[in-house]
Each structure stands twice: as C-alpha cells, then as structure tokens.
Steps between C-alpha positions, in 0.01 A plus 500: 500500500650829399577763763234786511795750583685383191211509272417845621842607396464340162156680442635834620814487296301407190225767547779754560684393190164502298443876555862595451669640197708184481191297420479510123129387508431868499404701300400204261239353723374834595462620140296185416286536808432880422398396144267230630361708779628261787586662830645186640649179347658189661818333365530126574847459667519114473362449155428722200193725463300795627167568670311648324642308201682703228421414158811652349831485680805693375844362493614765750213390736591143465871551578437741781249277675732201462771708662253586787434126547875427500546780762221335707662157471832641592379665821303184590819291449705742700255432791554120457160437338373406155169527309408137580413627845232734349165436345489862360700821472394834329602856472209731480559845351273803548499772244316820611705778331615358162754249407718482817345281786369683804554181701594142493373209711677167490291211635610150548302193622679215653419131456353508850272780388664780669479840335782746526490839324697832493392826348742784398399837356666688216739685724626159642321510835312214651129552488194357659265246324139568554261244400117469512330168599204547254 
C-alpha cells in the first residue's frame, strides 16, 4: 500500500509542474480548450486520453502530454512507487482567463480506493479544493 505522505508529494509536485512555464502542455491545451469552450479538462496520467474527449489532437499536445506523464512517472518512481499501485491518475486543468491554466488538480486513486489530490493555482501556491456532494 503506497504511503499517503509520498503520494501527496507526487500529486503536489505534478500539479505544481502542470501550471508552471516548464510544462509544455500549455499553451497547446489551453488553445484547444478555448476553441472548444471548455473551462476544464482532465488529462489521463496513466494511459492516453482526455475528458472531455478531444476529437483532434495536435502533435505538440501529444508530445507535451506524454512529457507530463513521464514527469508524473518520474516523481512516482522517485518516491519508490509505480503506476501498478494506482487505479487512476489524472491532471485536471482549469481555464478561466484564456490559454494558460488558472489552476491544476492532480488526483490519484490507489488500488485500495484511497483518493489523494493536490491543487495548485497559476501562481504556484497550494489551493483548497471545494466540492459539492450533489
């Protein structure tokens, strides 16, 4: 069973990277979301894919999301874990002011159904995740 503390480190590091200028997912993902009118989109970090699904994916977006997955896997490995310990992992990006994300949430679910998530805003600060139960 993976350590909650270690997984929180993985989710925070990946969320922080996701909103940074070092994450080459942006502006590519933001431009597509702006074009389609999406205010948020999820990138699968274990496999391929987006939610909502994108019909056309540019080469730049493919390469950059693959690099984000590699970053996630690298941080996971640095914490002595691997994806086989997870049932899912996703990076959710929120776009409120154009092509650059206003926040990123990284959420993982372990094989024993434990959810760990971290949120980082566009300035790199941790932020609170508010959810409704409706």
